[in-house]
C-alpha positions as CSV (number, residue, x, y, z in Angstrom):
1,M,-65.5,52.0,123.7
2,A,-68.4,53.7,122.8
3,I,-70.3,52.5,119.7
4,F,-72.6,54.7,117.2
5,E,-74.8,53.7,114.9
6,L,-76.4,56.5,112.3
7,L,-79.7,56.3,112.0
8,G,-80.8,59.1,110.1
9,L,-80.2,62.7,109.5
10,E,-81.6,65.2,112.2
11,P,-84.3,65.8,113.0
12,A,-85.2,62.6,113.5
13,D,-88.5,61.4,112.3
14,A,-91.2,60.1,114.8
15,D,-90.6,56.4,114.6
16,V,-87.4,56.7,114.5
17,A,-87.6,59.0,117.3
18,E,-90.0,56.6,119.5
19,F,-87.8,53.5,118.4
20,L,-84.8,55.5,120.3
21,Q,-87.0,56.0,123.6
22,F,-87.9,52.3,123.8
23,Y,-84.6,51.5,122.8
24,H,-82.7,53.7,125.3
25,Q,-85.1,52.7,127.8
26,G,-84.9,49.1,127.5
27,L,-80.8,49.4,127.9
28,Q,-81.3,51.2,131.2
29,L,-83.2,48.6,132.4
30,F,-81.0,45.9,131.3
31,R,-78.1,47.6,132.7
32,T,-80.0,47.6,136.1
33,R,-80.9,43.8,136.0
34,Q,-84.4,44.4,135.1
35,W,-84.8,41.4,132.8
36,D,-88.5,41.3,132.2
37,E,-89.0,44.8,132.1
38,S,-86.4,45.3,129.4
39,L,-87.6,42.5,127.4
40,V,-91.1,44.8,126.8
41,E,-89.0,47.9,125.7
42,F,-87.1,46.1,123.7
43,K,-89.7,44.4,122.0
44,K,-91.4,48.0,121.7
45,A,-88.1,48.7,119.9
46,L,-88.4,46.0,117.3
47,W,-92.2,46.4,116.4
48,L,-91.0,49.6,115.2
49,S,-87.6,48.2,113.5
50,P,-88.1,44.5,113.3
51,E,-84.3,43.9,112.1
52,D,-82.5,45.8,114.8
53,H,-79.7,44.1,115.6
54,Q,-79.1,45.5,118.7
55,S,-82.4,44.9,120.2
56,L,-82.9,41.5,119.2
57,R,-79.4,40.9,120.6
58,Y,-80.6,42.6,124.0
59,C,-83.5,40.5,124.2
60,S,-81.6,37.1,123.3
61,M,-79.5,38.2,126.3
62,A,-82.1,39.3,128.7
63,Q,-84.3,36.1,128.0
64,K,-80.9,34.1,128.9
65,Y,-80.5,36.3,131.7
66,R,-83.6,35.6,133.7
67,L,-83.0,31.9,133.3
68,A,-79.9,31.7,134.9
69,P,-78.7,35.3,136.2
70,P,-75.3,36.3,136.1
71,D,-72.7,37.0,139.1
72,A,-73.4,39.7,141.3
73,D,-70.2,41.9,140.3
74,W,-71.6,41.6,136.7
75,Q,-71.2,45.0,135.1
76,A,-73.3,44.8,131.8
77,V,-70.4,44.8,129.4
78,A,-70.6,42.8,126.6
79,H,-67.3,41.2,125.1
80,M,-67.8,40.8,121.0
81,E,-66.5,37.7,119.8
82,T,-66.9,37.7,116.5
83,K,-67.2,40.9,113.7
């Protein structure tokens, strides 16, 4: 299931476009288990949008996985336990 978040109207302003570039790069790196590199990109995204919950969440998970990497069959699927 894909979940979308409305960020504004098109065309996106420069800050939103830059935020999305950092966020998507961080997500791609996260999904390929490049924890340190993904943290760099998510922190850049947070510099532009400090309260972005998804960037904060991925930073937390990347820090966790740096210390204790998931199993080899990990598929980057998040299971939401609360609303």
